[in-house]
C-alpha positions in Angstrom: -21.7 -21.0 28.2 -18.8 -20.9 25.8 -15.5 -19.1 26.4 -13.3 -20.3 23.6 -13.3 -20.1 19.8 -11.5 -22.6 17.6 -11.2 -21.1 14.1 -9.8 -23.2 11.3 -9.7 -22.8 7.5 -7.8 -21.2 4.6 -6.4 -17.7 4.0 -9.8 -16.1 4.7 -9.0 -16.7 8.4 -5.2 -16.7 8.4 -4.4 -13.1 9.6 -4.7 -12.8 13.3 -2.2 -10.0 14.2 -4.1 -6.7 14.1 -7.0 -5.9 16.4 -9.1 -5.4 13.4 -8.4 -8.9 12.0 -11.8 -10.6 12.3 -10.7 -13.6 14.4 -9.1 -11.3 16.9 -12.0 -8.8 16.9 -14.5 -11.7 17.3 -12.7 -13.0 20.3 -12.9 -9.5 21.8 -16.6 -9.1 21.1 -17.4 -12.5 22.6 -14.9 -12.3 25.5 -13.5 -15.6 24.3 -10.0 -17.1 23.8 -9.1 -17.6 20.1 -7.4 -20.9 19.0 -6.7 -22.5 15.6 -5.2 -21.2 12.5 -5.8 -20.5 8.8 -3.5 -21.9 6.2 -3.3 -20.0 2.9 -3.8 -22.1 -0.2 -4.1 -25.4 1.8 -6.9 -27.9 1.4 -9.6 -28.9 3.9 -7.4 -31.8 5.0 -5.1 -29.3 6.7 -8.0 -27.7 8.5 -9.2 -31.1 9.6 -5.7 -32.0 11.0 -5.5 -28.6 12.7 -8.9 -29.1 14.3 -7.9 -32.5 15.7 -4.6 -31.2 17.0 -6.3 -28.9 19.5 -7.2 -30.6 22.8 -9.8 -28.2 24.2 -12.9 -28.6 26.3 -15.2 -28.8 23.4 -18.3 -28.3 25.5 -17.3 -24.7 26.1 -15.8 -24.1 22.6 -17.5 -22.8 19.4 -15.9 -24.3 16.3 -15.8 -22.0 13.3 -14.8 -23.6 10.0 -14.0 -21.4 7.0 -14.4 -23.9 4.1 -12.1 -23.7 1.2 -12.7 -25.0 -2.4 -12.6 -28.7 -2.8 -10.1 -28.6 -5.7 -7.1 -28.1 -3.4 -5.1 -31.3 -3.0 -4.9 -32.9 0.5 -1.4 -33.7 1.8 0.3 -34.3 5.1 2.9 -31.5 4.8 0.4 -28.5 4.6 1.7 -27.7 1.1 -0.6 -25.1 -0.5 -1.4 -27.2 -3.6 -4.3 -25.6 -5.5 -5.3 -24.8 -9.0 -3.6 -21.4 -8.8 -0.4 -23.1 -9.6 -1.5 -23.5 -13.2 -1.5 -19.7 -13.8 1.0 -18.4 -11.3 4.5 -17.2 -12.3 7.3 -19.1 -10.5 8.8 -17.1 -7.6 6.1 -14.3 -7.4 3.8 -13.9 -4.4 1.0 -15.7 -6.4 3.2 -18.8 -6.5 2.1 -20.6 -3.4 4.7 -23.3 -3.9 7.7 -21.0 -4.5 9.4 -22.2 -1.3 8.7 -25.9 -1.9 11.1 -26.5 -4.8 10.6 -26.7 -8.5 9.9 -30.4 -8.3 6.8 -30.1 -6.2 5.5 -27.2 -8.3 5.9 -29.2 -11.5 4.4 -32.3 -9.9 1.3 -30.3 -9.0 1.0 -28.9 -12.5 1.4 -32.3 -14.0 -1.2 -33.8 -11.7 -3.8 -31.2 -12.3 -3.4 -31.5 -16.1 -3.4 -35.3 -16.2 -6.2 -37.8 -16.4 -5.4 -38.8 -12.8 -7.0 -35.7 -11.4 -10.7 -36.1 -10.5 -12.7 -33.0 -9.5 -15.7 -35.3 -8.5 -13.5 -37.2 -6.1 -12.3 -34.0 -4.5 -15.8 -32.8 -4.1 -16.9 -36.1 -2.6 -14.0 -36.2 -0.2 -14.7 -32.7 1.1 -18.4 -33.6 1.6 -17.3 -36.6 3.6 -15.5 -34.3 6.0 -18.4 -31.9 6.2 -20.6 -34.9 7.1 -18.0 -35.9 9.7 -18.2 -32.5 11.2 -22.0 -32.7 11.2 -21.8 -35.9 13.2 -19.8 -34.4 16.0 -22.0 -33.0 18.7 -19.4 -32.3 21.4 -18.7 -28.7 20.6 -20.9 -26.0 22.2 -21.8 -25.1 18.6 -20.3 -25.4 15.1 -20.3 -22.5 12.6 -19.7 -23.2 8.9 -18.7 -20.3 6.6 -18.1 -20.9 2.9 -14.9 -19.1 1.7 -15.9 -20.1 -1.9 -19.3 -20.3 -3.6 -18.5 -23.8 -4.8 -18.6 -25.2 -1.3 -21.9 -27.1 -0.7 -23.1 -26.8 2.9 -26.8 -27.6 2.2 -26.6 -31.0 4.0 -25.5 -29.5 7.3 -28.1 -30.4 10.0 -26.3 -30.0 13.3 -24.5 -26.7 13.0 -24.9 -23.1 12.0 -24.3 -22.2 8.3 -23.5 -18.5 7.8 -23.4 -16.8 4.4 -23.3 -13.1 3.5 -26.7 -13.1 1.8 -28.1 -11.3 -1.2 -26.0 -11.7 -4.2 -23.1 -12.9 -2.1 -22.9 -16.6 -1.4 -19.4 -16.7 0.1 -16.5 -14.6 1.5 -14.8 -14.8 -1.9 -17.8 -13.0 -3.5 -17.5 -10.2 -1.0 -13.7 -10.0 -1.5 -14.1 -9.8 -5.3 -16.7 -7.0 -4.8 -14.2 -5.0 -2.7 -11.7 -4.9 -5.6 -14.0 -5.2 -8.6 -11.9 -8.2 -9.8 -13.0 -11.8 -10.1 -9.6 -13.0 -11.3 -7.3 -12.3 -8.3 -5.5 -15.3 -6.9 -2.9 -16.0 -4.2 -2.0 -13.6 -1.5 -3.0 -9.9 -1.5 -2.3 -7.0 0.8 -5.6 -7.2 2.7 -6.0 -9.1 5.9 -8.0 -12.2 5.3 -8.8 -10.9 1.8 -11.0 -8.2 3.3 -10.7 -4.5 4.1 -10.0 -3.9 7.8 -13.4 -2.3 8.1 -15.1 -5.4 6.6 -13.0 -7.7 8.9 -14.7 -5.9 11.8 -18.1 -6.1 10.1 -17.6 -9.8 9.5 -16.7 -10.4 13.2 -19.8 -8.4 14.2 -22.0 -10.5 11.9 -20.9 -13.7 13.5 -21.0 -12.3 17.0 -24.6 -11.1 16.5 -25.7 -14.6 15.5 -23.7 -16.7 18.0 -23.7 -14.6 21.2 -27.0 -16.0 22.3 -26.7 -19.6 20.9 -27.9 -22.6 22.8 -25.7 -25.7 22.8 -26.1 -27.7 19.6 -27.8 -24.9 17.8 -28.5 -25.4 14.1 -29.8 -23.5 11.1 -28.9 -21.4 8.1 -28.3 -17.7 8.6 -27.2 -14.7 6.6 -25.2 -11.7 7.9 -27.6 -9.1 9.4 -25.3 -6.2 8.7 -24.4 -6.6 5.0 -25.9 -3.2 4.3 -23.2 -1.7 6.5 -20.2 -3.3 4.7 -17.9 -1.0 2.6 -17.9 -2.5 -0.9 -16.4 0.6 -2.6 -13.7 -0.9 -4.9 -10.2 -0.4 -3.5 -6.8 -1.0 -5.0 -4.7 -3.7 -3.4 -1.3 -5.2 -4.1 -1.6 -7.4 -7.1 -0.5 -11.0 -6.3 1.4 -11.4 -9.5 3.7 -8.5 -8.9 7.3 -9.1 -7.8 8.1 -7.7 -4.4 
């Protein structure tokens, strides 16, 4: 059986401090150690590097990958270079590059708005990594969760793909429903961009699916408890406000 969870991805799995944060709560539900990290604003390349940095007994580890959008730019410094830089105000919480210097920020803007940027290449590169994950059979099981609706996981054959279901194709969809806002970007005051209650429900949804998995399990699943989630719109700290 498994006794470890390796969770990698973006800001939808970054917060792991409170008992209600879903990675922490999931570890408690499954009686498993929790490893890995989520990097806000970073590309899938950072998740790949984080995964490869952990030297665990994979045969007793469930890998959970929270897939971010392909448009984020891979780099070896874990700089959060994403399209949000085009509309963020320098120095505010929504400015993911505020601590990296004006030069990096302007370079990212110039690249995104130049003919050198190729969305089709970014999509192809992320799909190559997803195929790489799909070829690895040494984990007890692999669980794929799309943080953004644009992530295509239809080709996964050797792992579990989990989506909220119904009108929600990704965690971002649920997060938007929580606040009634499809325009938010950058950090917000919620843990993992979800209410504490829904962090718990997310953990319960994953646990309900994986607790009885056999090694190498595969298939596409939706959350069985979406009717229990609290999607009443709630106010949260706007990311473009100065703190």
